[in-house]
C-alpha positions as CSV (number, residue, x, y, z in Angstrom):
1,M,-14.2,-21.9,14.4
2,P,-14.6,-21.4,18.1
3,F,-16.9,-18.2,18.7
4,T,-16.2,-18.4,22.3
5,N,-12.5,-18.0,21.9
6,L,-13.2,-15.0,19.5
7,H,-15.8,-13.2,21.3
8,W,-13.3,-13.6,24.2
9,F,-10.5,-11.7,21.9
10,Q,-13.1,-9.0,20.4
11,K,-14.2,-7.7,24.4
12,T,-10.5,-7.4,25.2
13,N,-9.4,-5.7,22.2
14,K,-12.6,-3.0,21.7
15,E,-10.4,-1.1,19.2
16,L,-9.6,-4.2,17.1
17,S,-13.6,-6.0,16.8
18,E,-14.4,-2.3,15.5
19,V,-11.8,-2.7,12.8
20,Y,-12.5,-6.6,12.2
21,L,-16.1,-5.8,11.7
22,T,-15.2,-3.3,9.1
23,L,-13.1,-5.8,7.4
24,Y,-15.5,-8.5,7.4
25,L,-17.7,-6.2,5.6
26,R,-15.2,-5.0,3.4
27,K,-13.6,-8.1,2.5
28,F,-17.0,-9.8,1.4
29,A,-18.1,-7.0,-0.8
30,I,-15.0,-6.5,-2.2
31,S,-14.3,-10.5,-2.4
32,L,-17.7,-10.7,-4.6
33,I,-16.0,-9.0,-7.7
34,N,-12.3,-8.9,-6.7
35,I,-10.9,-11.7,-8.6
36,F,-13.6,-10.7,-11.6
37,I,-11.8,-7.2,-12.2
38,P,-8.9,-8.6,-14.7
39,I,-10.9,-11.6,-16.1
40,Y,-13.7,-8.9,-16.6
41,L,-11.6,-6.3,-18.3
42,Y,-10.1,-9.2,-20.4
43,K,-13.8,-10.7,-21.4
44,I,-14.7,-7.0,-22.7
45,G,-11.9,-7.1,-25.3
46,Y,-8.6,-5.9,-23.4
47,T,-5.6,-8.3,-24.5
48,L,-3.6,-10.0,-21.3
49,N,-0.7,-7.7,-21.7
50,Q,-3.0,-4.4,-21.3
51,V,-4.9,-6.5,-17.9
52,I,-1.1,-6.8,-17.0
53,Y,-0.5,-3.0,-17.4
54,F,-3.4,-1.8,-15.7
55,V,-2.5,-4.5,-12.6
56,I,1.1,-2.7,-12.8
57,T,-0.3,0.5,-12.4
58,W,-3.3,-0.7,-9.5
59,F,-0.2,-1.6,-7.4
60,L,2.3,1.2,-8.3
61,F,-0.1,3.6,-6.5
62,Q,-1.1,1.3,-3.8
63,A,2.8,1.8,-2.7
64,I,2.2,5.3,-2.9
65,G,-1.1,5.6,-1.2
66,G,0.2,3.2,1.8
67,Y,3.2,6.2,1.9
68,I,0.4,9.0,2.3
69,A,-1.7,7.0,4.5
70,S,1.3,6.3,6.8
71,K,1.8,10.2,6.8
72,T,-2.3,11.0,6.9
73,S,-2.6,8.6,10.0
74,Y,-0.7,11.2,11.9
75,K,-2.3,14.3,10.8
76,I,-6.6,13.3,11.2
77,G,-6.1,9.6,12.8
78,T,-5.9,6.2,12.1
79,K,-9.8,5.3,11.4
80,H,-10.1,8.6,9.6
81,T,-7.7,7.4,7.1
82,I,-9.3,4.5,6.7
83,V,-12.2,6.3,6.1
84,I,-10.8,7.6,3.0
85,S,-10.0,4.2,1.4
86,V,-14.2,3.9,0.6
87,P,-15.2,6.8,-1.4
88,L,-12.4,5.9,-3.2
89,L,-12.8,2.2,-3.9
90,I,-16.5,3.3,-4.9
91,L,-15.5,5.5,-7.6
92,F,-13.4,3.2,-8.9
93,F,-15.9,0.1,-9.0
94,L,-17.9,3.2,-10.6
95,F,-16.0,4.3,-13.6
96,L,-14.9,0.0,-13.8
97,Y,-18.6,-0.3,-15.0
98,E,-18.1,2.1,-18.2
99,A,-14.7,0.1,-18.6
100,P,-15.9,-1.2,-22.2
101,K,-16.2,3.1,-23.4
102,L,-12.7,3.9,-21.8
103,G,-10.4,2.3,-24.6
104,N,-6.8,2.6,-23.3
105,F,-7.9,5.4,-20.9
106,I,-8.6,2.4,-18.4
107,Y,-5.0,3.1,-16.8
108,L,-6.5,6.3,-15.2
109,I,-8.9,4.4,-13.3
110,A,-6.3,1.9,-11.7
111,P,-4.7,4.7,-9.1
112,L,-8.2,4.7,-7.6
113,I,-8.0,1.0,-6.3
114,G,-4.7,1.3,-5.8
115,L,-4.8,4.2,-3.5
116,S,-7.5,3.1,-1.6
117,N,-5.9,-0.4,-0.9
118,G,-3.0,1.5,0.2
119,F,-5.4,3.8,2.2
120,Y,-6.7,0.8,4.0
121,W,-4.4,-1.7,4.9
122,V,-1.4,0.2,6.3
123,P,-3.8,2.0,8.8
124,T,-5.6,-1.3,9.3
125,N,-2.2,-3.5,10.1
126,A,-1.2,-0.7,12.1
127,V,-3.9,-0.8,14.1
128,F,-3.4,-4.7,14.8
129,A,-0.1,-4.4,15.3
130,K,-0.5,-1.7,18.4
131,N,-2.9,-3.8,20.1
132,S,-1.5,-7.0,19.3
133,H,0.4,-9.1,22.9
134,K,3.9,-10.6,22.5
135,K,2.9,-13.5,24.3
136,S,0.2,-14.5,21.4
137,P,0.9,-12.8,18.7
138,G,0.0,-16.1,16.5
139,K,-3.4,-16.3,17.5
140,E,-4.4,-13.0,17.3
141,T,-3.1,-13.2,13.8
142,S,-5.2,-15.9,13.4
143,Y,-8.1,-14.3,14.1
144,L,-7.7,-11.3,11.8
145,M,-7.1,-13.6,9.2
146,I,-10.2,-15.6,10.0
147,S,-12.1,-12.2,9.9
148,S,-11.2,-11.8,6.3
149,R,-11.1,-15.0,4.7
150,L,-14.6,-15.8,6.7
151,A,-15.9,-12.7,4.8
152,G,-14.6,-14.4,1.7
153,V,-14.7,-18.0,1.7
154,L,-17.9,-17.6,-0.5
155,A,-18.2,-14.6,-2.0
156,P,-16.3,-15.2,-4.7
157,L,-18.5,-18.3,-5.7
158,I,-21.6,-15.9,-5.1
159,G,-19.7,-12.9,-7.2
160,G,-19.5,-15.8,-9.9
161,I,-23.5,-16.7,-9.5
162,I,-24.2,-12.9,-9.7
163,I,-22.8,-12.3,-12.5
164,S,-23.5,-15.6,-14.7
165,N,-27.5,-14.8,-13.5
166,L,-27.8,-11.1,-13.7
167,K,-25.5,-8.0,-15.0
168,F,-22.3,-6.7,-13.7
169,H,-23.6,-3.4,-12.4
170,H,-25.8,-5.8,-10.3
171,L,-23.3,-6.9,-8.3
172,L,-21.5,-3.7,-8.6
173,S,-24.7,-2.3,-6.9
174,I,-24.2,-4.3,-3.8
175,V,-20.8,-4.2,-3.6
176,I,-21.2,-0.5,-3.3
177,A,-24.1,-0.6,-0.6
178,L,-21.8,-3.3,1.5
179,L,-18.6,-0.9,1.5
180,F,-21.2,2.3,2.7
181,L,-22.1,-0.1,5.7
182,S,-18.5,-1.3,6.4
183,L,-18.3,2.4,7.9
184,I,-20.6,2.1,10.6
185,P,-18.1,0.5,12.9
186,L,-15.4,2.4,12.5
187,F,-17.3,5.6,14.4
188,L,-18.7,3.5,17.7
189,S,-15.1,4.7,19.3
190,K,-13.1,7.2,19.3
191,D,-10.1,8.0,16.9
192,Y,-6.3,8.4,17.1
193,A,-3.2,9.1,16.2
194,C,-0.3,7.8,15.9
195,K,2.9,9.4,17.1
196,K,5.7,10.5,14.2
197,K,9.1,9.0,14.4
198,D,10.5,8.9,10.9
199,M,13.1,6.0,11.5
200,W,11.7,4.2,8.6
201,L,15.7,3.7,6.6
202,K,16.9,2.1,10.6
203,L,14.0,0.2,10.5
204,L,14.5,-1.4,7.2
205,K,18.2,-1.5,7.5
206,N,17.8,-3.3,10.8
207,N,14.9,-5.5,9.1
208,I,15.3,-6.4,6.2
209,R,15.1,-10.7,6.0
210,Y,10.9,-9.7,6.9
211,F,10.6,-7.3,3.9
212,I,12.2,-9.5,1.5
213,G,9.9,-12.6,2.5
214,Y,7.5,-9.7,2.0
215,F,8.8,-9.4,-1.5
216,F,8.9,-13.1,-2.1
217,Q,5.0,-13.0,-1.2
218,G,3.6,-10.7,-3.6
219,A,5.0,-12.4,-6.3
220,I,3.4,-15.7,-4.9
221,V,-0.1,-13.4,-4.5
222,I,0.2,-12.7,-8.2
223,S,0.0,-16.3,-9.3
224,T,-3.4,-16.8,-7.1
225,F,-4.8,-13.5,-7.9
226,L,-4.3,-13.6,-11.4
227,L,-2.6,-16.2,-13.4
228,I,-4.8,-19.2,-11.4
229,P,-7.9,-17.2,-12.3
230,F,-7.0,-17.0,-15.5
231,L,-6.3,-20.9,-16.2
232,M,-9.5,-21.8,-15.2
233,L,-10.9,-19.3,-17.9
234,S,-8.7,-21.3,-20.4
235,L,-9.9,-24.1,-19.4
236,T,-13.8,-23.3,-18.3
237,N,-14.8,-20.2,-19.9
238,S,-16.6,-19.9,-16.7
239,Y,-17.2,-17.3,-13.9
240,V,-18.7,-20.0,-11.5
241,S,-15.8,-22.3,-11.9
242,I,-13.4,-19.2,-11.5
243,G,-14.9,-17.9,-8.4
244,L,-15.2,-21.6,-7.2
245,V,-11.6,-22.0,-7.8
246,S,-11.2,-18.7,-5.8
247,T,-13.5,-20.3,-2.8
248,I,-11.4,-23.7,-2.6
249,L,-8.4,-21.4,-2.4
250,L,-10.0,-19.4,0.7
251,V,-11.4,-22.5,2.5
252,G,-8.0,-24.1,2.2
253,S,-6.6,-21.6,4.3
254,F,-9.5,-21.0,6.7
255,A,-9.0,-24.7,7.0
256,V,-5.6,-24.8,8.9
257,I,-5.5,-20.7,10.2
258,L,-6.3,-21.8,14.0
259,I,-3.7,-24.3,14.3
260,V,-0.8,-22.6,12.6
261,G,-1.4,-19.3,14.8
262,K,-1.2,-22.0,18.2
263,L,2.0,-23.6,16.5
264,T,3.0,-20.2,15.5
265,D,2.7,-19.3,19.1
266,K,4.0,-22.5,20.9
267,F,7.3,-23.1,18.2
268,E,9.3,-20.9,16.3
269,G,7.5,-20.0,13.4
270,K,10.5,-20.8,11.0
271,K,9.5,-24.3,11.1
272,L,6.4,-23.5,9.8
273,I,7.5,-20.9,7.3
274,K,10.1,-23.4,5.8
275,L,7.8,-26.2,5.2
276,G,5.2,-23.9,3.7
277,G,7.5,-22.7,1.2
278,A,8.6,-25.9,0.5
279,I,4.4,-27.5,-0.2
280,V,3.7,-23.9,-2.3
281,S,6.7,-24.3,-4.3
282,A,5.7,-28.0,-5.3
283,A,2.3,-27.5,-5.5
284,F,2.9,-24.7,-8.0
285,L,5.1,-26.8,-10.1
286,I,1.9,-29.4,-10.5
287,L,-0.3,-26.6,-11.5
288,S,2.7,-25.3,-14.2
289,Y,1.8,-28.4,-15.9
290,S,-1.6,-29.5,-15.1
291,K,-4.2,-29.4,-17.7
292,N,-7.2,-31.0,-15.4
293,V,-9.0,-29.0,-13.4
294,N,-10.0,-31.6,-10.4
295,V,-6.1,-31.7,-10.2
296,I,-5.9,-27.7,-10.0
297,Y,-8.8,-27.6,-8.0
298,L,-7.1,-29.9,-5.4
299,T,-3.8,-27.9,-6.3
300,T,-5.2,-24.7,-5.1
301,F,-6.8,-26.5,-1.6
302,I,-3.1,-27.5,-1.3
303,I,-2.0,-23.8,-1.7
304,G,-4.4,-22.3,0.5
305,I,-3.3,-24.4,3.5
306,S,0.6,-24.0,2.8
307,T,0.0,-20.4,1.9
308,I,-1.1,-19.4,5.6
309,M,2.0,-21.7,7.4
310,I,4.1,-18.6,5.4
311,Y,1.9,-15.4,5.9
312,L,0.9,-15.9,9.4
313,P,3.8,-16.9,11.0
314,L,5.8,-14.0,9.3
315,F,3.0,-10.9,10.1
316,A,2.7,-12.4,13.3
317,I,6.1,-12.2,14.2
318,S,6.7,-9.2,12.2
319,S,3.8,-7.3,14.0
320,I,5.5,-7.8,17.4
321,V,9.2,-6.7,15.8
322,S,7.1,-3.0,14.6
323,K,6.6,-2.6,18.4
324,K,10.4,-2.0,18.8
325,Y,9.9,1.1,16.0
326,N,6.7,2.5,14.6
327,E,4.0,0.3,13.6
328,T,2.7,2.9,10.8
329,E,6.2,2.7,9.3
330,F,6.9,-0.7,9.6
331,M,3.8,-1.8,8.3
332,M,4.3,1.0,5.1
333,L,7.8,-0.6,4.2
334,R,5.8,-3.9,4.2
335,E,3.1,-2.8,1.8
336,F,6.2,-1.4,0.0
337,A,7.8,-4.7,-0.5
338,L,4.8,-6.9,-0.7
339,C,3.8,-4.0,-4.2
340,A,7.1,-4.4,-5.2
341,G,7.3,-8.2,-5.0
342,R,3.8,-8.1,-7.4
343,I,5.0,-5.3,-9.7
344,F,8.7,-7.3,-10.3
345,M,6.5,-10.4,-10.8
346,L,4.2,-8.8,-13.4
347,I,6.7,-7.1,-15.3
348,L,8.4,-10.5,-15.7
349,L,5.5,-11.9,-17.6
350,L,5.5,-9.0,-19.4
351,A,8.4,-9.8,-20.8
352,L,7.8,-13.3,-21.4
353,P,6.3,-13.6,-25.6
354,A,4.3,-16.8,-24.4
355,F,3.3,-19.4,-22.2
356,K,3.1,-16.2,-19.6
357,I,0.7,-18.7,-17.2
358,K,2.8,-21.8,-17.1
359,I,6.0,-19.7,-16.8
360,G,4.5,-17.7,-14.2
361,F,3.6,-20.6,-11.9
362,M,7.1,-21.7,-12.1
363,I,8.6,-18.2,-11.0
364,A,5.9,-18.3,-8.1
365,A,7.9,-21.9,-7.3
366,L,10.8,-20.2,-7.3
367,S,9.8,-17.3,-5.0
368,S,8.2,-20.0,-2.4
369,L,11.7,-21.4,-2.5
370,Y,13.0,-17.9,-0.5
371,F,11.0,-19.2,2.5
372,V,12.8,-22.6,2.7
373,L,16.8,-21.9,1.6
374,F,16.8,-18.6,3.5
375,K,17.0,-18.2,7.5
376,I,14.5,-15.6,9.0
377,R,14.5,-14.6,12.4
378,T,11.1,-15.2,13.2
379,S,11.2,-16.3,17.3
380,V,7.9,-14.8,19.2
381,N,10.6,-14.5,21.9
382,I,11.9,-10.7,20.6
């Protein structure tokens, strides 16, 4: 990664550099444990359906949290809204430690992580959109994703090693300490409040193609967040293997972020999105039939590469489009669409009597075809 370019970017975007550092620390902390939450609940006695209900509650409240965060940003400022997310997340992890004693009350702690994510991602993405430039949204989005994925490349593997050799509560202690540390960069400059416009209906009507895209992206995310780890658990029963497959997914995406960012600025992003959708669809079909661990590792690496070809151009162009309306409201609707896609996918999984993982991958393959078959306006010249 060209750190000289990143240094230049941070110098010219002081507000963003502080948010990126917070994102780096938060992402590293969460990546140590995030992928293991569904697996942890399953391993301590909850059924797969109970885990799915838990994740549905999580994303339902993430959408609600995104809406509340959009309103809070107008009143107390964007950065102060981000700060609210941290104590909520820490409280969730503290209750998660008591999960074996909670029984059916486990569903009462899912809103904490959902609200925390809503309070974090909507204002963070709004800050990025507000400070992004029309001539280079792809490059700037690539830096944003690097901040996130650089922190997460080794974290799942490290988290798996810690859980295997120590205890789950040791990992929780490390995560909580890092979350507190992530607050420091936010106070290096003044906060600001976005102007309230209340134009989300017009925004939704004029940009429905983007939000449909985010809906299907949400469905794809469930496959990488939930189904691939459970597939590895069924084959290896190893936390380290689960951490490794998550790391491979991130390494694949990390390997092409800068290239995809530059290509997004140079050419129309829809060409990348179409190609990425085709590759992702084929890869999920392979996973639906695969029982070989090495094939799963290789296919996961390919998914890491090809999903970036969808996610990066779509978000880059969306950030520029949001400037026409209201960045905070646009990112709130984006969060709604993502969560709706995730919840839709999870409900479909609940409805399946068996073969949830295999059929789930097939649904993800079909979802990926949206980006191949449907016309999405993604030219940077908006």
